[in-house]
C-alpha positions in Angstrom: 125.2 -63.5 -135.2 122.1 -65.6 -136.1 118.5 -64.2 -136.3 117.6 -66.1 -133.1 120.3 -64.4 -131.0 119.4 -62.4 -127.9 119.7 -58.6 -128.2 120.5 -56.1 -125.5 119.9 -52.4 -125.2 123.2 -51.3 -126.9 123.3 -53.9 -129.6 124.2 -52.1 -132.8 121.4 -53.7 -134.8 118.7 -53.0 -132.2 116.7 -49.7 -132.4 117.6 -47.3 -129.7 114.3 -47.7 -127.8 114.2 -51.5 -127.8 115.6 -53.6 -125.0 114.8 -57.2 -124.3 113.8 -57.1 -120.6 117.2 -56.9 -118.9 116.7 -59.7 -116.4 118.8 -59.6 -113.2 121.7 -57.3 -112.9 124.9 -58.3 -111.2 128.2 -56.6 -110.3 131.1 -57.2 -112.6 134.8 -57.6 -111.5 135.5 -53.9 -112.1 132.5 -52.9 -109.9 130.2 -51.9 -112.8 126.7 -53.3 -113.3 126.0 -55.4 -116.3 122.9 -57.4 -117.3 123.2 -61.2 -116.7 122.3 -63.3 -119.7 118.9 -65.0 -119.8 118.8 -68.8 -120.0 119.7 -70.3 -123.3 116.1 -71.1 -124.1 115.1 -67.4 -124.1 116.1 -66.0 -127.5 114.6 -63.3 -129.7 115.2 -62.2 -133.2 117.3 -59.1 -133.8 114.9 -56.5 -135.2 116.1 -55.8 -138.7 115.2 -56.3 -142.4 113.3 -54.3 -145.0 109.8 -55.3 -143.9 110.6 -54.4 -140.3 111.9 -51.0 -141.4 108.8 -50.5 -143.6 106.4 -51.2 -140.8 108.4 -48.9 -138.5 108.4 -46.1 -141.0 104.6 -46.4 -141.6 103.7 -46.4 -137.9 106.1 -43.5 -137.0 105.0 -41.5 -140.1 101.5 -41.5 -138.8 102.6 -40.6 -135.2 101.4 -43.8 -133.8 102.7 -45.7 -130.8 103.1 -49.4 -130.4 103.3 -51.5 -127.3 106.0 -53.4 -129.2 108.4 -50.5 -128.7 107.1 -48.8 -125.6 107.0 -52.0 -123.5 110.3 -53.4 -125.0 108.7 -56.5 -126.3 111.2 -59.2 -127.2 109.1 -60.3 -130.2 109.2 -57.0 -132.1 111.6 -58.4 -134.7 109.6 -61.5 -135.5 106.2 -59.7 -135.5 107.1 -56.7 -137.5 108.8 -58.8 -140.1 105.4 -60.6 -140.5 103.7 -57.2 -140.8 101.9 -57.4 -137.4 102.0 -54.9 -134.6 100.0 -54.0 -131.5 98.9 -50.4 -131.8 98.9 -48.4 -128.5 96.4 -45.6 -128.5 95.7 -42.7 -126.1 99.4 -41.6 -126.1 102.5 -43.1 -124.6 102.2 -41.9 -121.0 100.4 -44.1 -118.5 98.7 -42.8 -115.3 99.7 -46.0 -113.5 103.2 -47.3 -112.4 103.0 -51.1 -112.5 106.1 -52.8 -111.2 106.7 -54.9 -114.3 106.0 -52.4 -117.2 108.5 -50.3 -119.2 105.8 -47.9 -120.5 106.6 -44.4 -119.0 104.4 -43.1 -116.2 103.3 -39.5 -115.7 100.5 -37.0 -116.4 99.4 -37.5 -120.0 99.3 -34.3 -122.1 97.6 -35.7 -125.2 93.9 -36.6 -125.9 93.9 -37.0 -129.7 90.4 -37.3 -131.2 91.9 -37.9 -134.7 93.8 -41.0 -133.5 91.2 -43.6 -134.7 91.4 -42.3 -138.2 95.2 -42.5 -138.3 95.1 -46.0 -136.7 92.7 -47.2 -139.5 94.9 -45.7 -142.1 98.0 -47.4 -140.8 96.3 -50.8 -140.4 95.0 -50.6 -144.0 98.5 -50.0 -145.2 99.7 -53.1 -143.3 97.1 -55.3 -144.9 96.5 -57.4 -141.7 94.1 -60.3 -141.1 93.9 -59.5 -137.4 94.8 -56.4 -135.4 95.3 -55.8 -131.7 94.7 -52.3 -130.3 95.7 -51.5 -126.7 96.3 -48.4 -124.6 98.0 -46.9 -121.7 95.8 -46.5 -118.6 94.1 -43.0 -118.7 92.6 -42.5 -115.3 92.7 -38.8 -116.0 89.8 -39.1 -118.5 86.2 -39.4 -117.5 85.7 -42.6 -119.5 89.3 -43.9 -119.3 89.5 -43.6 -123.1 86.6 -45.9 -123.9 85.2 -43.6 -126.6 88.5 -43.6 -128.5 88.6 -47.4 -128.3 85.1 -47.7 -129.6 85.7 -45.2 -132.5 88.9 -47.0 -133.4 87.0 -50.3 -133.7 84.3 -48.7 -135.8 86.9 -47.1 -138.1 88.7 -50.4 -138.6 85.4 -52.1 -139.5 84.8 -49.6 -142.3 88.4 -49.4 -143.5 89.3 -53.1 -143.2 86.0 -55.0 -143.3 87.5 -58.5 -143.6 89.9 -58.1 -140.6 89.6 -59.4 -137.0 89.7 -56.8 -134.3 91.0 -57.4 -130.8 91.2 -54.8 -128.1 93.4 -55.1 -124.9 91.8 -52.7 -122.4 92.6 -51.4 -119.0 90.1 -52.0 -116.2 88.4 -48.5 -116.4 88.5 -48.6 -112.6 85.7 -51.2 -112.7 83.1 -48.6 -114.0 80.2 -50.0 -116.1 79.7 -47.3 -118.7 83.2 -47.3 -120.3 83.1 -51.1 -120.7 79.6 -50.9 -122.3 80.9 -48.3 -124.7 83.7 -50.6 -125.9 81.5 -53.7 -126.1 78.9 -51.8 -128.1 81.5 -51.4 -130.9 81.7 -55.2 -131.1 85.4 -56.2 -131.1 86.0 -59.9 -132.0 88.1 -60.3 -128.9 88.0 -58.4 -125.6 91.4 -58.8 -123.9 92.1 -57.8 -120.3 95.1 -59.1 -118.4 95.1 -60.3 -114.8 99.0 -60.3 -115.2 99.7 -62.4 -112.0 98.2 -64.4 -109.2 95.9 -62.8 -106.6 98.6 -62.7 -103.8 101.0 -60.6 -106.0 98.6 -58.1 -107.4 99.5 -55.2 -105.2 103.3 -55.2 -105.8 102.9 -56.0 -109.5 99.9 -53.9 -110.5 99.5 -51.5 -107.6 96.3 -49.6 -108.6 94.6 -52.6 -110.2 92.6 -55.3 -108.4 92.3 -59.0 -109.1 88.5 -59.2 -108.5 88.0 -56.1 -110.6 89.8 -57.6 -113.5 87.8 -60.8 -113.3 84.7 -58.6 -113.2 85.7 -56.9 -116.5 86.0 -60.3 -118.2 82.8 -61.6 -116.7 80.7 -58.6 -117.8 82.2 -58.1 -121.3 80.2 -60.9 -123.0 77.0 -59.8 -121.3 77.4 -56.2 -122.5 78.2 -57.3 -126.0 75.1 -59.5 -126.2 72.9 -56.6 -124.9 74.3 -54.2 -127.5 73.7 -56.2 -130.6 71.1 -59.0 -130.4 72.0 -62.1 -132.4 75.6 -61.0 -133.2 78.4 -63.5 -133.2 79.8 -64.2 -129.7 82.7 -62.0 -128.5 85.6 -64.0 -127.1 87.4 -62.9 -123.9 91.1 -63.3 -123.3 93.6 -62.8 -120.5 97.4 -63.1 -119.9 99.6 -64.2 -117.0 103.4 -63.5 -116.4 105.3 -66.1 -114.5 108.6 -65.7 -112.7 107.5 -63.1 -110.2 107.4 -65.4 -107.1 104.1 -67.2 -107.7 103.6 -70.9 -107.0 102.2 -73.5 -109.3 99.1 -74.1 -107.0 98.5 -70.3 -107.2 98.7 -70.4 -111.0 96.3 -73.3 -111.1 93.8 -71.3 -109.0 94.2 -68.3 -111.4 93.4 -70.6 -114.3 90.3 -71.8 -112.4 89.2 -68.2 -111.6 89.5 -67.2 -115.3 87.5 -70.2 -116.4 84.9 -69.3 -113.8 84.2 -66.0 -115.7 84.2 -67.9 -119.0 87.5 -66.6 -120.3 88.1 -68.3 -123.6 91.8 -67.6 -124.4 94.9 -67.6 -122.1 98.5 -66.6 -122.8 101.3 -67.4 -120.4 104.8 -66.0 -120.7 108.0 -65.4 -118.8 108.4 -62.1 -117.0 111.6 -60.3 -118.2 112.8 -57.4 -116.1 112.9 -54.2 -118.2 115.4 -52.4 -115.9 116.8 -52.3 -112.4 113.9 -50.0 -111.5 111.4 -52.8 -112.1 110.6 -56.0 -110.1 113.3 -58.6 -110.2 112.9 -62.0 -111.9 112.4 -64.6 -109.1 113.0 -67.5 -111.4 112.9 -68.6 -115.1 110.5 -71.3 -116.1 111.8 -74.0 -118.4 110.1 -74.7 -121.8 108.7 -78.0 -120.5 107.0 -76.2 -117.7 105.2 -73.9 -120.1 104.1 -77.0 -122.1 102.8 -78.5 -118.9 100.9 -75.3 -118.0 99.4 -75.3 -121.5 98.0 -78.8 -121.1 96.8 -78.0 -117.6 94.9 -74.9 -118.8 93.4 -76.6 -121.8 92.1 -79.4 -119.6 90.1 -76.8 -117.7 88.2 -75.7 -120.8 90.1 -72.8 -122.4 89.5 -72.8 -126.1 93.1 -71.7 -126.9 96.2 -71.5 -124.7 99.5 -69.9 -125.9 102.3 -70.7 -123.4 106.0 -70.2 -123.8 109.0 -68.2 -122.5 108.5 -65.3 -125.0 104.8 -65.4 -125.3 103.1 -62.1 -124.7 99.4 -61.1 -124.7 99.4 -60.3 -128.5 101.9 -62.9 -129.6 100.4 -64.9 -132.6 97.1 -63.2 -131.8 95.6 -64.0 -135.2 95.9 -67.7 -134.5 94.4 -67.6 -131.0 90.9 -66.8 -132.1 88.6 -69.8 -131.6 87.4 -71.0 -135.0 89.9 -68.6 -136.6 89.9 -70.4 -140.0 86.1 -70.3 -140.3 86.0 -66.7 -139.2 88.7 -65.6 -141.7 86.8 -67.5 -144.5 83.5 -65.7 -143.5 85.2 -62.3 -143.4 86.9 -63.0 -146.8 83.6 -63.9 -148.4 81.9 -60.8 -147.0 84.7 -58.6 -148.3 84.6 -60.3 -151.7 80.8 -59.7 -151.9 81.2 -56.1 -150.8 83.9 -55.7 -153.5 81.8 -57.3 -156.2 78.8 -55.1 -155.2 81.0 -52.0 -155.4 82.4 -52.9 -158.8 78.8 -53.6 -160.1 77.7 -50.2 -158.8 80.7 -48.5 -160.4 79.9 -50.2 -163.8 76.2 -49.1 -163.6 77.3 -45.5 -162.8 79.7 -45.5 -165.7 77.0 -46.9 -168.1 74.6 -44.3 -166.9 77.1 -41.5 -167.5 77.8 -42.8 -171.0 74.1 -42.7 -171.8 73.4 -39.4 -170.1 73.7 -37.1 -173.2 75.7 -36.2 -176.3 79.4 -35.5 -176.4 80.7 -32.0 -177.1 83.9 -31.8 -179.1 86.7 -29.2 -178.4 85.1 -26.8 -180.9 81.7 -26.8 -179.2 79.9 -29.0 -181.7 77.6 -31.7 -180.4 78.5 -35.3 -181.4 75.4 -37.5 -181.3 75.9 -41.2 -180.7 73.5 -44.1 -181.4 71.3 -44.8 -178.4 71.3 -41.1 -177.2 
């Protein structure tokens, strides 16, 4: 079977927890239920290979969760093989039960204050140019987990100074203080997903609200500018799933609404049903329709649009940053200068130590050197 083949939950090469959104289920001739195949244009790489296993061992060894696994992302094989992953902080249990999401729901038992350190350690080991950090919704916490987000950003800045940092946040119930806390830490990209059109918000997202999500995106840049005067602009980003019963005019209105709050980056992907307990797929969009939506959104002023059947919010995230090449070059130069300064400091320290006094041999005799 080729690398581009579709994998299903019980495929021998797929990890036990990974499933590629099961799509619609139908009754077989013997009365049992079996997943119907997705259209031919929806294919994903089988997760395998040494690099994939190395990334998996690193993340699991530090007790970190990824949305790649928890949400059954179809791109896990491709992304991990390229040493990219979306870290999911604040545990693996969400306080919300969205109709599309495979992440488990319940009462979270974990609030790990050491998590930012472990995330920074893992990301340093991966050697990334750009990282995405997301979380479950934590409505049980006073700040929704905002302080952990902010501390994670700060740790990553110290540990990986040349790397781009993107955070995909919940709506924090529309509260002002948590969003200010995150933006004060200065992520490069603030990502918050509207997920679907206004009409379908209640069945798809339940406890979220369309206008609240637009408000998060609208206020993010304002809060970032207030926190650090003169700092580079923070870009905002959002994502839409298609195939839940929306219409093209509704999608166009969603594009307009996102541009009205100055959203810079948009991703559009096909909804794939994780299980029979989740919302059904109403229809599959063809590749040419995704291409049309991309051109439509770009014409409205988005700086970058990623649109395709398997596109997810974090897919090819490194390449979605406006002026990505220039930003990478600037970060590389900054890291190079920091490294040179550190090396010069170490050399001066070594020289000072060499001149600090005479050497004592093993028998206790002082050995004087010229210049001492």
